[in-house]
N, C-alpha and C positions, 0 to 999 in steps of 0.2 A: 362526705364521701369522696367528692372530686378533689377536695383540698388534701385529704390524706393520700389519695392516689398520686397526686403530684409530688407531695413530700417524699413518699416512698420511692417513686421513680427517680427523683433527684438524689436520694441517698444511695441508691444502687449505682447510679452513674458516677457519683463522686467516689464511691468505694472502688469502682473499676479503674478510674483514673489514677488512684493512689496505689493500686496493687502492682506488684512486680510481674512482668511478662512471664507466662508459663507457670504461675503460682496460683494456688487456691486463695480465695478470700470469701469471708462470710459477712453478710449484711442482712439485717432484719430477719434472721433465722434461716436464710437461704445461703447455700454455698455454690460458688461459681469458680471457674478456672479462666484466667485471663490468657488469651492466645499469646504465643511468642511472636516477637517482631524481629525481622532480620536486621534492624538497626535500632539501637537504643533511643536515638533521637525521635523516632516515630512512635515510641511506646505510648506516649500520652495521647496520641490520636486514635488509639484503638477504641472502638465503640461497641464491640460485640464480646460476648462471653459464652461459655458452655455451662449449662446448669447441671444438676446432679443426675438428671435423666439423659444427659448427652445431647440436649437440644441447644441449638444455637439461638441466643437471645441478643437482639439488637437493643441495647439499653438506651442508646441515644434516641432511637425511634420510639421506644416506650415512653421516654421523658417528653418527647414532642407531642405524642398523642395525649398524654396526661395533661400537658400544659394547655392544649387547645380545648380539651374537654372542660378544664377549669375556667378558661377564658370565656367559653360560651356560656357557662352557668353564671359567671360574674356579669357578663353583658346583660343577660336576662334579668338578673337581680336588680341591676341599677337602671334599666330602661323601662321595666314594667311592661314589656311587650306581651302580646297575646300568644299563647302556646296551645296547640291542639295536642292534648295529652292522650296518647293512644296505647299506653302500657297495660299489660295484664300481668298479674303475679301468678307464677306457677311454682309451687313449692319444689317440685322435682327438678326444676331448672335453676331457680333462684335461691334455693336453700331455705333454711328456717329463719323467718323474720318474725320475731315474737309479736310485735305490734299488729301485724297483719293476721297472724294465726289466732290471736286472742280476740281480734275484732276491735281492739282499742283505736285503731286507725284504719281508714280505707287506703287502698293503693293510691288513690288520687290525693289524699291528704299527705301521705308519705312523700309523693313526688313533689308536692307544693313546698315541703320543707326545704328541698334542695334548690328551689328557685323562688325564694321569698321576694315579693314585689312583682313577680310576673303574674299575669292574669290567665290562669290556666282553665281550659275547658276540656273535659274528658269526652272523647267521641271516637268513632271508627273502631273501637276495641271490641264491639259486639258482633262483628260480621267477618266471615272468612274473606280473605283479600280477593279471591277470584270472584266471589259473589258480589263484592263491592263494585266490581267493574260490570258484571253481567246484569245486575238488577237496576242499574241507573236508568231513570226515565225522565223525559221532559216534564216540566211543570204542567199539571192538569191531567196527566195520564191516569187512567182508571187503575192501572196496576203499579202505581208509584209506591215505592217503599219509604219507610221512615227510619231514621236512626236516632237513638237517644243521646242526649248530652247531659253533662252535669258540671256545675261550676258555681262560683260565688260572685262573679262580676257580670251584671246584666248587659253592659255594653259589649263585653267580649262574647257573651252568648248570642247577642243579636248579630254580631259579625260572623260567628261560626254558622249560625242559621243561614245567613246569606250565602256563605261558602258552600254549605251542603246543598242549598237550592240550585246553585250553579252546577254542582256536580251530579245533580239528578235525584236528590233525596229531600223528603220532608223531614221535619224535626219534632221530637218529643222531648220536653224538658223533664228530666228525672229529678231535678232539684239541686241542692247545694252539693259541694264536694263531700260533705259528711254523708250524703245520701248515695254516693256513687257506688256503694256496696251492691246496690240493686242492679248494676250493670257490670259487675265483676264476673270472673270465671265461675261457673257453677250456678249462676242465677237463671231464672226462666227467660230473661231478656238476652242472655248471652248465646249468640249463634243460633239457637234452636228456632226462633221465629223465621229464619231465612233458609231453613232446610226443608226440602221436599220429603226426605226420609231420614230421620235421625239415626237410623240403623246403619246408614252408609258412611264410609269415611268421607270427610268433608271434600277432598279433591274429586271424588266420584259423584257427589251430589250436585245436580244441576242448579240447585237453589230455587227458591220461590219468593215472590213478593210478600212483604209484611207491611201493611199500612199502619198509620198512626194509631188506629183503634187497637190493632193486635199488639203493638208494642206497649201501649198504655196498659193493656190487660196483663201483659207479662210483668210489667213493673209493679202492678198491684198485687200480683201473685207473690212476688218477692216480698212485698210489705206484709202480706198476710202470713207468710211463713216465719217472720222474724219473732 
């Protein structure tokens, strides 16, 4: 995905550089207009274009962003560093992804495909961000909450467990990345354990603690529904 994004961004930038000022040019099925320059010798330095909706696009900036996204993924691939994977798949936002809609892959497995070699641990994705702050408690507190994690590397899980402990949370291991469907959007462990009233919009809910036992129960409920 990031490699294609970089390839496409470079193709657009190259097409812009080759186009005549003030003329339309088409690349990858998109049509742009290259701005006019007051001096021909400066035409090759133009880095912006107008798209078909009249929006100003900085194609150099697009290429820079695509490059650094690609570079970050390549770094992770070759160093094998640990990543806390916090993503959730929302169809209305992310579109139709067949592997996720059919259940042939979990969102965690799909993410891992883009960073092969990295040791990913899925966490933080089951709690509303404001509750993540308000529900943090020191170790040993009676009202301390727990967060589920999922991943394939035991050492990475231990590291993430230590991180969560420092941030004010206990940990419940939900299993391997293939099991991370149990902490995806729509599962009993997703957000609900930390809500005082599920009928309220999340920003209006003050949040409530959910200990390790409650989180384990939610994970088991997900298993029993499969």
